[in-house]
mmCIF file of the C-alpha atoms, coordinates in Angstrom:
data_MODEL
# 
_entry.id   MODEL 
# 
loop_
_atom_site.group_PDB 
_atom_site.id 
_atom_site.type_symbol 
_atom_site.label_atom_id 
_atom_site.label_alt_id 
_atom_site.label_comp_id 
_atom_site.label_asym_id 
_atom_site.label_entity_id 
_atom_site.label_seq_id 
_atom_site.pdbx_PDB_ins_code 
_atom_site.Cartn_x 
_atom_site.Cartn_y 
_atom_site.Cartn_z 
_atom_site.occupancy 
_atom_site.B_iso_or_equiv 
_atom_site.pdbx_formal_charge 
_atom_site.auth_seq_id 
_atom_site.auth_comp_id 
_atom_site.auth_asym_id 
_atom_site.auth_atom_id 
_atom_site.pdbx_PDB_model_num 
ATOM 1   C CA . MET A 1 1   ? 62.603 116.781 103.277 1.00 0.00 ? 1   MET A CA 1 
ATOM 2   C CA . ASP A 1 2   ? 63.876 116.316 106.831 1.00 0.00 ? 2   ASP A CA 1 
ATOM 3   C CA . GLU A 1 3   ? 65.082 113.767 109.417 1.00 0.00 ? 3   GLU A CA 1 
ATOM 4   C CA . SER A 1 4   ? 65.550 110.084 108.807 1.00 0.00 ? 4   SER A CA 1 
ATOM 5   C CA . ALA A 1 5   ? 66.517 107.139 111.243 1.00 0.00 ? 5   ALA A CA 1 
ATOM 6   C CA . SER A 1 6   ? 70.034 106.883 112.429 1.00 0.00 ? 6   SER A CA 1 
ATOM 7   C CA . GLY A 1 7   ? 71.905 104.116 114.151 1.00 0.00 ? 7   GLY A CA 1 
ATOM 8   C CA . SER A 1 8   ? 75.335 102.881 114.367 1.00 0.00 ? 8   SER A CA 1 
ATOM 9   C CA . VAL A 1 9   ? 77.230 104.911 111.982 1.00 0.00 ? 9   VAL A CA 1 
ATOM 10  C CA . GLN A 1 10  ? 80.582 105.583 110.528 1.00 0.00 ? 10  GLN A CA 1 
ATOM 11  C CA . GLY A 1 11  ? 81.992 109.355 110.763 1.00 0.00 ? 11  GLY A CA 1 
ATOM 12  C CA . SER A 1 12  ? 83.797 109.820 107.760 1.00 0.00 ? 12  SER A CA 1 
ATOM 13  C CA . VAL A 1 13  ? 82.612 111.326 104.606 1.00 0.00 ? 13  VAL A CA 1 
ATOM 14  C CA . GLU A 1 14  ? 83.800 108.092 102.761 1.00 0.00 ? 14  GLU A CA 1 
ATOM 15  C CA . GLY A 1 15  ? 82.238 105.620 105.063 1.00 0.00 ? 15  GLY A CA 1 
ATOM 16  C CA . ALA A 1 16  ? 78.678 104.933 103.440 1.00 0.00 ? 16  ALA A CA 1 
ATOM 17  C CA . ALA A 1 17  ? 79.847 105.670 99.899  1.00 0.00 ? 17  ALA A CA 1 
ATOM 18  C CA . GLY A 1 18  ? 82.937 103.221 100.216 1.00 0.00 ? 18  GLY A CA 1 
ATOM 19  C CA . GLY A 1 19  ? 85.132 105.765 98.194  1.00 0.00 ? 19  GLY A CA 1 
ATOM 20  C CA . LEU A 1 20  ? 82.966 105.479 95.185  1.00 0.00 ? 20  LEU A CA 1 
ATOM 21  C CA . GLY A 1 21  ? 82.108 108.330 93.030  1.00 0.00 ? 21  GLY A CA 1 
ATOM 22  C CA . LEU A 1 22  ? 78.759 109.637 91.957  1.00 0.00 ? 22  LEU A CA 1 
ATOM 23  C CA . GLU A 1 23  ? 77.466 110.820 88.568  1.00 0.00 ? 23  GLU A CA 1 
ATOM 24  C CA . ARG A 1 24  ? 76.536 114.533 88.989  1.00 0.00 ? 24  ARG A CA 1 
ATOM 25  C CA . ILE A 1 25  ? 73.207 115.735 87.353  1.00 0.00 ? 25  ILE A CA 1 
ATOM 26  C CA . ASP A 1 26  ? 72.116 119.118 87.233  1.00 0.00 ? 26  ASP A CA 1 
ATOM 27  C CA . LEU A 1 27  ? 68.558 120.140 86.900  1.00 0.00 ? 27  LEU A CA 1 
ATOM 28  C CA . GLY A 1 28  ? 66.883 123.463 87.033  1.00 0.00 ? 28  GLY A CA 1 
ATOM 29  C CA . GLU A 1 29  ? 63.879 124.254 88.698  1.00 0.00 ? 29  GLU A CA 1 
ATOM 30  C CA . VAL A 1 30  ? 61.565 121.161 88.790  1.00 0.00 ? 30  VAL A CA 1 
ATOM 31  C CA . PRO A 1 31  ? 57.702 120.870 90.518  1.00 0.00 ? 31  PRO A CA 1 
ATOM 32  C CA . TYR A 1 32  ? 58.145 118.665 93.444  1.00 0.00 ? 32  TYR A CA 1 
ATOM 33  C CA . THR A 1 33  ? 55.520 116.083 92.127  1.00 0.00 ? 33  THR A CA 1 
ATOM 34  C CA . GLN A 1 34  ? 57.301 115.783 89.068  1.00 0.00 ? 34  GLN A CA 1 
ATOM 35  C CA . ALA A 1 35  ? 60.689 115.263 90.349  1.00 0.00 ? 35  ALA A CA 1 
ATOM 36  C CA . GLY A 1 36  ? 59.254 112.542 92.626  1.00 0.00 ? 36  GLY A CA 1 
ATOM 37  C CA . GLU A 1 37  ? 57.704 110.717 89.608  1.00 0.00 ? 37  GLU A CA 1 
ATOM 38  C CA . GLU A 1 38  ? 61.291 111.120 88.092  1.00 0.00 ? 38  GLU A CA 1 
ATOM 39  C CA . MET A 1 39  ? 62.988 109.792 91.223  1.00 0.00 ? 39  MET A CA 1 
ATOM 40  C CA . LYS A 1 40  ? 61.086 106.876 91.203  1.00 0.00 ? 40  LYS A CA 1 
ATOM 41  C CA . GLY A 1 41  ? 62.311 106.111 87.540  1.00 0.00 ? 41  GLY A CA 1 
ATOM 42  C CA . TRP A 1 42  ? 65.905 106.711 88.748  1.00 0.00 ? 42  TRP A CA 1 
ATOM 43  C CA . VAL A 1 43  ? 65.478 104.302 91.686  1.00 0.00 ? 43  VAL A CA 1 
ATOM 44  C CA . GLU A 1 44  ? 64.150 101.554 89.511  1.00 0.00 ? 44  GLU A CA 1 
ATOM 45  C CA . ARG A 1 45  ? 67.061 101.904 86.635  1.00 0.00 ? 45  ARG A CA 1 
ATOM 46  C CA . ARG A 1 46  ? 69.512 101.928 89.622  1.00 0.00 ? 46  ARG A CA 1 
ATOM 47  C CA . ARG A 1 47  ? 68.123 98.795  91.307  1.00 0.00 ? 47  ARG A CA 1 
ATOM 48  C CA . ALA A 1 48  ? 68.407 97.098  87.629  1.00 0.00 ? 48  ALA A CA 1 
ATOM 49  C CA . GLY A 1 49  ? 71.954 98.461  87.005  1.00 0.00 ? 49  GLY A CA 1 
ATOM 50  C CA . GLU A 1 50  ? 71.046 100.663 84.233  1.00 0.00 ? 50  GLU A CA 1 
ATOM 51  C CA . ILE A 1 51  ? 72.542 103.761 85.927  1.00 0.00 ? 51  ILE A CA 1 
ATOM 52  C CA . PRO A 1 52  ? 75.329 104.383 88.126  1.00 0.00 ? 52  PRO A CA 1 
ATOM 53  C CA . ASP A 1 53  ? 75.015 106.139 91.778  1.00 0.00 ? 53  ASP A CA 1 
ATOM 54  C CA . ARG A 1 54  ? 73.783 109.455 91.249  1.00 0.00 ? 54  ARG A CA 1 
ATOM 55  C CA . LEU A 1 55  ? 73.422 112.692 93.021  1.00 0.00 ? 55  LEU A CA 1 
ATOM 56  C CA . VAL A 1 56  ? 70.681 115.170 91.442  1.00 0.00 ? 56  VAL A CA 1 
ATOM 57  C CA . LEU A 1 57  ? 70.958 118.776 92.061  1.00 0.00 ? 57  LEU A CA 1 
ATOM 58  C CA . LEU A 1 58  ? 67.641 120.905 91.601  1.00 0.00 ? 58  LEU A CA 1 
ATOM 59  C CA . THR A 1 59  ? 65.462 123.469 92.912  1.00 0.00 ? 59  THR A CA 1 
ATOM 60  C CA . HIS A 1 60  ? 61.586 123.197 93.472  1.00 0.00 ? 60  HIS A CA 1 
ATOM 61  C CA . PRO A 1 61  ? 58.837 125.875 93.449  1.00 0.00 ? 61  PRO A CA 1 
ATOM 62  C CA . PRO A 1 62  ? 57.266 126.670 96.725  1.00 0.00 ? 62  PRO A CA 1 
ATOM 63  C CA . VAL A 1 63  ? 55.742 123.613 98.576  1.00 0.00 ? 63  VAL A CA 1 
ATOM 64  C CA . ILE A 1 64  ? 55.537 122.242 102.122 1.00 0.00 ? 64  ILE A CA 1 
ATOM 65  C CA . THR A 1 65  ? 55.993 118.293 102.275 1.00 0.00 ? 65  THR A CA 1 
ATOM 66  C CA . TYR A 1 66  ? 55.417 115.976 105.099 1.00 0.00 ? 66  TYR A CA 1 
ATOM 67  C CA . GLY A 1 67  ? 55.815 112.507 106.217 1.00 0.00 ? 67  GLY A CA 1 
ATOM 68  C CA . SER A 1 68  ? 53.208 110.207 106.996 1.00 0.00 ? 68  SER A CA 1 
ATOM 69  C CA . ARG A 1 69  ? 53.950 110.302 110.839 1.00 0.00 ? 69  ARG A CA 1 
ATOM 70  C CA . THR A 1 70  ? 53.773 114.257 111.111 1.00 0.00 ? 70  THR A CA 1 
ATOM 71  C CA . PRO A 1 71  ? 51.297 115.140 113.525 1.00 0.00 ? 71  PRO A CA 1 
ATOM 72  C CA . ALA A 1 72  ? 48.188 117.394 112.038 1.00 0.00 ? 72  ALA A CA 1 
ATOM 73  C CA . ASP A 1 73  ? 48.890 120.254 114.431 1.00 0.00 ? 73  ASP A CA 1 
ATOM 74  C CA . GLN A 1 74  ? 52.379 120.618 112.900 1.00 0.00 ? 74  GLN A CA 1 
ATOM 75  C CA . LEU A 1 75  ? 50.947 121.144 109.401 1.00 0.00 ? 75  LEU A CA 1 
ATOM 76  C CA . PRO A 1 76  ? 49.945 124.664 107.949 1.00 0.00 ? 76  PRO A CA 1 
ATOM 77  C CA . ARG A 1 77  ? 46.298 125.787 107.884 1.00 0.00 ? 77  ARG A CA 1 
ATOM 78  C CA . ALA A 1 78  ? 44.219 124.421 105.145 1.00 0.00 ? 78  ALA A CA 1 
ATOM 79  C CA . ASP A 1 79  ? 44.043 127.984 103.620 1.00 0.00 ? 79  ASP A CA 1 
ATOM 80  C CA . SER A 1 80  ? 47.706 128.033 103.648 1.00 0.00 ? 80  SER A CA 1 
ATOM 81  C CA . PRO A 1 81  ? 49.056 129.402 99.815  1.00 0.00 ? 81  PRO A CA 1 
ATOM 82  C CA . ILE A 1 82  ? 51.555 127.227 99.278  1.00 0.00 ? 82  ILE A CA 1 
ATOM 83  C CA . PRO A 1 83  ? 50.892 123.528 98.112  1.00 0.00 ? 83  PRO A CA 1 
ATOM 84  C CA . LEU A 1 84  ? 51.053 120.621 100.736 1.00 0.00 ? 84  LEU A CA 1 
ATOM 85  C CA . VAL A 1 85  ? 52.258 117.298 99.618  1.00 0.00 ? 85  VAL A CA 1 
ATOM 86  C CA . GLU A 1 86  ? 52.618 113.987 101.499 1.00 0.00 ? 86  GLU A CA 1 
ATOM 87  C CA . VAL A 1 87  ? 55.806 112.170 100.652 1.00 0.00 ? 87  VAL A CA 1 
ATOM 88  C CA . ASP A 1 88  ? 57.466 108.827 101.446 1.00 0.00 ? 88  ASP A CA 1 
ATOM 89  C CA . ARG A 1 89  ? 60.647 109.781 102.867 1.00 0.00 ? 89  ARG A CA 1 
ATOM 90  C CA . GLY A 1 90  ? 61.785 109.787 106.776 1.00 0.00 ? 90  GLY A CA 1 
ATOM 91  C CA . GLY A 1 91  ? 60.957 112.791 108.638 1.00 0.00 ? 91  GLY A CA 1 
ATOM 92  C CA . GLN A 1 92  ? 58.609 115.790 109.498 1.00 0.00 ? 92  GLN A CA 1 
ATOM 93  C CA . ALA A 1 93  ? 57.280 118.870 107.514 1.00 0.00 ? 93  ALA A CA 1 
ATOM 94  C CA . THR A 1 94  ? 59.845 121.046 106.061 1.00 0.00 ? 94  THR A CA 1 
ATOM 95  C CA . TYR A 1 95  ? 59.495 123.999 102.964 1.00 0.00 ? 95  TYR A CA 1 
ATOM 96  C CA . HIS A 1 96  ? 61.025 123.847 99.751  1.00 0.00 ? 96  HIS A CA 1 
ATOM 97  C CA . GLY A 1 97  ? 61.024 126.982 97.265  1.00 0.00 ? 97  GLY A CA 1 
ATOM 98  C CA . PRO A 1 98  ? 63.268 129.502 95.672  1.00 0.00 ? 98  PRO A CA 1 
ATOM 99  C CA . GLY A 1 99  ? 66.972 130.329 97.129  1.00 0.00 ? 99  GLY A CA 1 
ATOM 100 C CA . GLN A 1 100 ? 67.251 126.530 98.356  1.00 0.00 ? 100 GLN A CA 1 
ATOM 101 C CA . LEU A 1 101 ? 69.352 123.895 96.449  1.00 0.00 ? 101 LEU A CA 1 
ATOM 102 C CA . ILE A 1 102 ? 67.824 120.334 96.932  1.00 0.00 ? 102 ILE A CA 1 
ATOM 103 C CA . GLY A 1 103 ? 70.152 116.932 96.413  1.00 0.00 ? 103 GLY A CA 1 
ATOM 104 C CA . TYR A 1 104 ? 68.492 113.836 95.711  1.00 0.00 ? 104 TYR A CA 1 
ATOM 105 C CA . PHE A 1 105 ? 70.956 110.756 96.090  1.00 0.00 ? 105 PHE A CA 1 
ATOM 106 C CA . VAL A 1 106 ? 70.229 107.767 94.194  1.00 0.00 ? 106 VAL A CA 1 
ATOM 107 C CA . LEU A 1 107 ? 72.752 105.060 95.893  1.00 0.00 ? 107 LEU A CA 1 
ATOM 108 C CA . HIS A 1 108 ? 72.801 101.371 95.876  1.00 0.00 ? 108 HIS A CA 1 
ATOM 109 C CA . LEU A 1 109 ? 73.691 100.675 99.567  1.00 0.00 ? 109 LEU A CA 1 
ATOM 110 C CA . GLY A 1 110 ? 74.517 96.998  99.355  1.00 0.00 ? 110 GLY A CA 1 
ATOM 111 C CA . GLU A 1 111 ? 75.359 95.966  102.955 1.00 0.00 ? 111 GLU A CA 1 
ATOM 112 C CA . ARG A 1 112 ? 75.804 99.543  104.194 1.00 0.00 ? 112 ARG A CA 1 
ATOM 113 C CA . GLY A 1 113 ? 72.848 100.512 106.563 1.00 0.00 ? 113 GLY A CA 1 
ATOM 114 C CA . PRO A 1 114 ? 70.757 103.447 106.813 1.00 0.00 ? 114 PRO A CA 1 
ATOM 115 C CA . GLY A 1 115 ? 72.352 105.119 109.562 1.00 0.00 ? 115 GLY A CA 1 
ATOM 116 C CA . ASP A 1 116 ? 75.735 104.831 107.525 1.00 0.00 ? 116 ASP A CA 1 
ATOM 117 C CA . VAL A 1 117 ? 74.222 107.018 104.578 1.00 0.00 ? 117 VAL A CA 1 
ATOM 118 C CA . VAL A 1 118 ? 72.560 109.390 106.723 1.00 0.00 ? 118 VAL A CA 1 
ATOM 119 C CA . ARG A 1 119 ? 75.732 110.320 108.768 1.00 0.00 ? 119 ARG A CA 1 
ATOM 120 C CA . TRP A 1 120 ? 77.724 110.417 105.307 1.00 0.00 ? 120 TRP A CA 1 
ATOM 121 C CA . VAL A 1 121 ? 75.440 112.680 104.015 1.00 0.00 ? 121 VAL A CA 1 
ATOM 122 C CA . GLU A 1 122 ? 75.590 115.045 107.014 1.00 0.00 ? 122 GLU A CA 1 
ATOM 123 C CA . ASN A 1 123 ? 79.515 114.878 107.006 1.00 0.00 ? 123 ASN A CA 1 
ATOM 124 C CA . GLY A 1 124 ? 79.685 115.687 103.222 1.00 0.00 ? 124 GLY A CA 1 
ATOM 125 C CA . LEU A 1 125 ? 77.667 118.537 103.518 1.00 0.00 ? 125 LEU A CA 1 
ATOM 126 C CA . VAL A 1 126 ? 79.739 120.080 106.584 1.00 0.00 ? 126 VAL A CA 1 
ATOM 127 C CA . ALA A 1 127 ? 82.771 119.515 104.402 1.00 0.00 ? 127 ALA A CA 1 
ATOM 128 C CA . ALA A 1 128 ? 81.140 121.387 101.466 1.00 0.00 ? 128 ALA A CA 1 
ATOM 129 C CA . LEU A 1 129 ? 79.914 124.213 103.478 1.00 0.00 ? 129 LEU A CA 1 
ATOM 130 C CA . ASP A 1 130 ? 83.588 124.454 105.191 1.00 0.00 ? 130 ASP A CA 1 
ATOM 131 C CA . SER A 1 131 ? 85.176 124.752 101.584 1.00 0.00 ? 131 SER A CA 1 
ATOM 132 C CA . LEU A 1 132 ? 82.677 127.688 101.326 1.00 0.00 ? 132 LEU A CA 1 
ATOM 133 C CA . GLY A 1 133 ? 83.775 129.484 104.314 1.00 0.00 ? 133 GLY A CA 1 
ATOM 134 C CA . PHE A 1 134 ? 80.827 128.281 106.761 1.00 0.00 ? 134 PHE A CA 1 
ATOM 135 C CA . GLU A 1 135 ? 81.145 126.347 109.987 1.00 0.00 ? 135 GLU A CA 1 
ATOM 136 C CA . THR A 1 136 ? 78.642 123.796 110.470 1.00 0.00 ? 136 THR A CA 1 
ATOM 137 C CA . VAL A 1 137 ? 78.051 120.915 112.375 1.00 0.00 ? 137 VAL A CA 1 
ATOM 138 C CA . ARG A 1 138 ? 75.861 117.598 112.579 1.00 0.00 ? 138 ARG A CA 1 
ATOM 139 C CA . ARG A 1 139 ? 74.321 116.768 115.903 1.00 0.00 ? 139 ARG A CA 1 
ATOM 140 C CA . ASP A 1 140 ? 73.664 113.484 117.721 1.00 0.00 ? 140 ASP A CA 1 
ATOM 141 C CA . THR A 1 141 ? 69.958 112.907 118.677 1.00 0.00 ? 141 THR A CA 1 
ATOM 142 C CA . PRO A 1 142 ? 69.490 112.209 122.606 1.00 0.00 ? 142 PRO A CA 1 
ATOM 143 C CA . PRO A 1 143 ? 67.483 109.071 123.390 1.00 0.00 ? 143 PRO A CA 1 
ATOM 144 C CA . GLY A 1 144 ? 63.791 109.566 123.000 1.00 0.00 ? 144 GLY A CA 1 
ATOM 145 C CA . ALA A 1 145 ? 64.152 113.001 121.469 1.00 0.00 ? 145 ALA A CA 1 
ATOM 146 C CA . GLN A 1 146 ? 63.181 114.481 118.053 1.00 0.00 ? 146 GLN A CA 1 
ATOM 147 C CA . SER A 1 147 ? 65.448 113.439 115.734 1.00 0.00 ? 147 SER A CA 1 
ATOM 148 C CA . LEU A 1 148 ? 68.399 116.220 115.296 1.00 0.00 ? 148 LEU A CA 1 
ATOM 149 C CA . VAL A 1 149 ? 69.511 114.696 111.706 1.00 0.00 ? 149 VAL A CA 1 
ATOM 150 C CA . GLY A 1 150 ? 70.676 117.510 109.472 1.00 0.00 ? 150 GLY A CA 1 
ATOM 151 C CA . VAL A 1 151 ? 73.328 120.517 109.374 1.00 0.00 ? 151 VAL A CA 1 
ATOM 152 C CA . TRP A 1 152 ? 73.557 123.061 112.103 1.00 0.00 ? 152 TRP A CA 1 
ATOM 153 C CA . THR A 1 153 ? 75.461 126.335 112.605 1.00 0.00 ? 153 THR A CA 1 
ATOM 154 C CA . PRO A 1 154 ? 77.462 125.933 116.008 1.00 0.00 ? 154 PRO A CA 1 
ATOM 155 C CA . ARG A 1 155 ? 74.680 127.975 117.946 1.00 0.00 ? 155 ARG A CA 1 
ATOM 156 C CA . HIS A 1 156 ? 72.136 125.241 116.670 1.00 0.00 ? 156 HIS A CA 1 
ATOM 157 C CA . ASP A 1 157 ? 70.391 127.017 114.167 1.00 0.00 ? 157 ASP A CA 1 
ATOM 158 C CA . LYS A 1 158 ? 69.146 124.653 111.373 1.00 0.00 ? 158 LYS A CA 1 
ATOM 159 C CA . LEU A 1 159 ? 70.534 125.301 107.801 1.00 0.00 ? 159 LEU A CA 1 
ATOM 160 C CA . VAL A 1 160 ? 70.184 121.904 106.098 1.00 0.00 ? 160 VAL A CA 1 
ATOM 161 C CA . SER A 1 161 ? 67.251 119.305 106.419 1.00 0.00 ? 161 SER A CA 1 
ATOM 162 C CA . ILE A 1 162 ? 67.782 115.766 105.360 1.00 0.00 ? 162 ILE A CA 1 
ATOM 163 C CA . GLY A 1 163 ? 65.321 113.051 104.938 1.00 0.00 ? 163 GLY A CA 1 
ATOM 164 C CA . MET A 1 164 ? 65.922 109.863 102.961 1.00 0.00 ? 164 MET A CA 1 
ATOM 165 C CA . ARG A 1 165 ? 64.144 106.732 101.885 1.00 0.00 ? 165 ARG A CA 1 
ATOM 166 C CA . ILE A 1 166 ? 65.960 103.275 101.542 1.00 0.00 ? 166 ILE A CA 1 
ATOM 167 C CA . ARG A 1 167 ? 63.873 100.463 99.872  1.00 0.00 ? 167 ARG A CA 1 
ATOM 168 C CA . ASN A 1 168 ? 65.616 97.202  98.535  1.00 0.00 ? 168 ASN A CA 1 
ATOM 169 C CA . LYS A 1 169 ? 69.058 98.985  99.305  1.00 0.00 ? 169 LYS A CA 1 
ATOM 170 C CA . VAL A 1 170 ? 68.483 101.863 97.056  1.00 0.00 ? 170 VAL A CA 1 
ATOM 171 C CA . THR A 1 171 ? 68.142 105.237 98.254  1.00 0.00 ? 171 THR A CA 1 
ATOM 172 C CA . SER A 1 172 ? 65.915 108.202 97.377  1.00 0.00 ? 172 SER A CA 1 
ATOM 173 C CA . HIS A 1 173 ? 65.243 111.976 98.493  1.00 0.00 ? 173 HIS A CA 1 
ATOM 174 C CA . GLY A 1 174 ? 68.240 113.620 100.177 1.00 0.00 ? 174 GLY A CA 1 
ATOM 175 C CA . PHE A 1 175 ? 68.711 117.200 101.460 1.00 0.00 ? 175 PHE A CA 1 
ATOM 176 C CA . ALA A 1 176 ? 67.586 120.680 101.434 1.00 0.00 ? 176 ALA A CA 1 
ATOM 177 C CA . LEU A 1 177 ? 70.084 123.396 101.766 1.00 0.00 ? 177 LEU A CA 1 
ATOM 178 C CA . ASN A 1 178 ? 69.060 126.897 102.338 1.00 0.00 ? 178 ASN A CA 1 
ATOM 179 C CA . ILE A 1 179 ? 70.946 129.548 100.446 1.00 0.00 ? 179 ILE A CA 1 
ATOM 180 C CA . SER A 1 180 ? 69.043 132.625 100.115 1.00 0.00 ? 180 SER A CA 1 
ATOM 181 C CA . SER A 1 181 ? 65.505 130.984 101.196 1.00 0.00 ? 181 SER A CA 1 
ATOM 182 C CA . ASP A 1 182 ? 62.512 133.072 102.542 1.00 0.00 ? 182 ASP A CA 1 
ATOM 183 C CA . LEU A 1 183 ? 62.982 131.890 105.922 1.00 0.00 ? 183 LEU A CA 1 
ATOM 184 C CA . ASP A 1 184 ? 59.511 133.261 107.014 1.00 0.00 ? 184 ASP A CA 1 
ATOM 185 C CA . GLU A 1 185 ? 57.958 130.470 105.132 1.00 0.00 ? 185 GLU A CA 1 
ATOM 186 C CA . PHE A 1 186 ? 59.113 128.257 107.717 1.00 0.00 ? 186 PHE A CA 1 
ATOM 187 C CA . THR A 1 187 ? 57.061 129.731 110.293 1.00 0.00 ? 187 THR A CA 1 
ATOM 188 C CA . ARG A 1 188 ? 53.758 128.731 108.647 1.00 0.00 ? 188 ARG A CA 1 
ATOM 189 C CA . PHE A 1 189 ? 53.960 125.270 110.252 1.00 0.00 ? 189 PHE A CA 1 
ATOM 190 C CA . THR A 1 190 ? 56.280 123.351 112.883 1.00 0.00 ? 190 THR A CA 1 
ATOM 191 C CA . ALA A 1 191 ? 59.543 122.831 110.776 1.00 0.00 ? 191 ALA A CA 1 
ATOM 192 C CA . CYS A 1 192 ? 61.278 119.420 111.354 1.00 0.00 ? 192 CYS A CA 1 
ATOM 193 C CA . GLY A 1 193 ? 58.898 118.674 114.171 1.00 0.00 ? 193 GLY A CA 1 
ATOM 194 C CA . LEU A 1 194 ? 61.087 121.123 116.252 1.00 0.00 ? 194 LEU A CA 1 
ATOM 195 C CA . PRO A 1 195 ? 58.904 124.008 117.297 1.00 0.00 ? 195 PRO A CA 1 
ATOM 196 C CA . GLU A 1 196 ? 61.993 125.612 119.120 1.00 0.00 ? 196 GLU A CA 1 
ATOM 197 C CA . VAL A 1 197 ? 64.566 125.566 116.307 1.00 0.00 ? 197 VAL A CA 1 
ATOM 198 C CA . ALA A 1 198 ? 65.366 128.749 114.070 1.00 0.00 ? 198 ALA A CA 1 
ATOM 199 C CA . MET A 1 199 ? 66.117 128.007 110.423 1.00 0.00 ? 199 MET A CA 1 
ATOM 200 C CA . THR A 1 200 ? 68.671 129.791 108.963 1.00 0.00 ? 200 THR A CA 1 
ATOM 201 C CA . SER A 1 201 ? 70.280 130.301 105.516 1.00 0.00 ? 201 SER A CA 1 
ATOM 202 C CA . LEU A 1 202 ? 73.832 131.198 103.983 1.00 0.00 ? 202 LEU A CA 1 
ATOM 203 C CA . ALA A 1 203 ? 72.651 134.616 103.166 1.00 0.00 ? 203 ALA A CA 1 
ATOM 204 C CA . GLU A 1 204 ? 71.863 135.312 106.616 1.00 0.00 ? 204 GLU A CA 1 
ATOM 205 C CA . MET A 1 205 ? 75.381 133.491 107.936 1.00 0.00 ? 205 MET A CA 1 
ATOM 206 C CA . ALA A 1 206 ? 77.199 135.317 105.035 1.00 0.00 ? 206 ALA A CA 1 
ATOM 207 C CA . ALA A 1 207 ? 75.457 138.777 106.235 1.00 0.00 ? 207 ALA A CA 1 
ATOM 208 C CA . GLU A 1 208 ? 76.896 138.191 109.874 1.00 0.00 ? 208 GLU A CA 1 
ATOM 209 C CA . GLN A 1 209 ? 80.275 137.630 108.248 1.00 0.00 ? 209 GLN A CA 1 
ATOM 210 C CA . GLY A 1 210 ? 79.994 140.807 106.390 1.00 0.00 ? 210 GLY A CA 1 
ATOM 211 C CA . ARG A 1 211 ? 80.444 139.080 103.105 1.00 0.00 ? 211 ARG A CA 1 
ATOM 212 C CA . PRO A 1 212 ? 78.229 138.238 100.044 1.00 0.00 ? 212 PRO A CA 1 
ATOM 213 C CA . ALA A 1 213 ? 76.228 135.180 99.858  1.00 0.00 ? 213 ALA A CA 1 
ATOM 214 C CA . PRO A 1 214 ? 77.763 132.330 97.516  1.00 0.00 ? 214 PRO A CA 1 
ATOM 215 C CA . THR A 1 215 ? 76.008 131.830 94.205  1.00 0.00 ? 215 THR A CA 1 
ATOM 216 C CA . GLU A 1 216 ? 73.572 128.830 93.664  1.00 0.00 ? 216 GLU A CA 1 
ATOM 217 C CA . ALA A 1 217 ? 76.203 127.676 91.183  1.00 0.00 ? 217 ALA A CA 1 
ATOM 218 C CA . ALA A 1 218 ? 79.148 127.724 93.752  1.00 0.00 ? 218 ALA A CA 1 
ATOM 219 C CA . VAL A 1 219 ? 77.079 125.831 96.507  1.00 0.00 ? 219 VAL A CA 1 
ATOM 220 C CA . ARG A 1 220 ? 76.278 123.148 93.712  1.00 0.00 ? 220 ARG A CA 1 
ATOM 221 C CA . ASP A 1 221 ? 80.142 122.930 93.083  1.00 0.00 ? 221 ASP A CA 1 
ATOM 222 C CA . ALA A 1 222 ? 81.038 122.342 96.500  1.00 0.00 ? 222 ALA A CA 1 
ATOM 223 C CA . VAL A 1 223 ? 78.358 119.969 97.118  1.00 0.00 ? 223 VAL A CA 1 
ATOM 224 C CA . ALA A 1 224 ? 79.272 117.941 93.944  1.00 0.00 ? 224 ALA A CA 1 
ATOM 225 C CA . HIS A 1 225 ? 83.140 117.931 94.949  1.00 0.00 ? 225 HIS A CA 1 
ATOM 226 C CA . ALA A 1 226 ? 82.683 116.921 98.523  1.00 0.00 ? 226 ALA A CA 1 
ATOM 227 C CA . PHE A 1 227 ? 80.512 113.881 97.436  1.00 0.00 ? 227 PHE A CA 1 
ATOM 228 C CA . GLY A 1 228 ? 82.808 112.969 94.795  1.00 0.00 ? 228 GLY A CA 1 
ATOM 229 C CA . ALA A 1 229 ? 79.985 113.514 92.101  1.00 0.00 ? 229 ALA A CA 1 
ATOM 230 C CA . VAL A 1 230 ? 81.320 114.129 88.620  1.00 0.00 ? 230 VAL A CA 1 
ATOM 231 C CA . ALA A 1 231 ? 79.075 115.491 85.607  1.00 0.00 ? 231 ALA A CA 1 
ATOM 232 C CA . PRO A 1 232 ? 79.509 113.086 82.501  1.00 0.00 ? 232 PRO A CA 1 
ATOM 233 C CA . ALA A 1 233 ? 81.823 113.983 79.847  1.00 0.00 ? 233 ALA A CA 1 
ATOM 234 C CA . THR A 1 234 ? 78.997 115.088 77.544  1.00 0.00 ? 234 THR A CA 1 
ATOM 235 C CA . ALA A 1 235 ? 76.685 116.425 80.441  1.00 0.00 ? 235 ALA A CA 1 
ATOM 236 C CA . ALA A 1 236 ? 73.826 118.930 79.849  1.00 0.00 ? 236 ALA A CA 1 
ATOM 237 C CA . PRO A 1 237 ? 71.062 119.733 82.249  1.00 0.00 ? 237 PRO A CA 1 
ATOM 238 C CA . ARG A 1 238 ? 68.494 116.870 82.132  1.00 0.00 ? 238 ARG A CA 1 
ATOM 239 C CA . HIS A 1 239 ? 65.740 115.067 83.246  1.00 0.00 ? 239 HIS A CA 1 
ATOM 240 C CA . ASP A 1 240 ? 66.760 111.160 82.674  1.00 0.00 ? 240 ASP A CA 1 
# 
């Protein structure tokens, strides 16, 4: 997943969420297409008021996804060993695979605009990463430039890709955070429509700091805490 539209936005982590908590759902590795089908169900149930706003945390097997506006010359060659899937979110092409944490937001926005929720996601992730000891930033996109939505290191390596869809006031899709991803996979195509940008991971950043990378469990907890996402009292990993 990758960039989405931005607009006039609020800067605080509380801005788009209105201070409301989220239901935390933890899943394991789920094939991308299966997760996409399940996400459609979550969106319909949220729109019908059957479930609360939720943050779904999971991982995917290797896959390269891209939006409908991604130029063909930015995609991998036809003989790429990694499956290629067109998706209904904003943004360009990106890679999902082992060592990466995916977060899907299913939120009823009401009167909140798309810019608000994208900025909220960026700021929430920056706060989560700060709690883990990593300095990161969000960036404004210059007029007419390729979107810089996401989370970046201070030297502008990209750590997190964000791409969301909003339909009838309910969001889907979300973010992909590189924990210990194989960064070579991003060189098979033009990642995020930004050929000059280097992708990075928490493992790479931690190595530069001379310390171990955080575990996936620690990253999940930090992200959930930053967004106020709490597991149901009787929660167990599930696909509902």
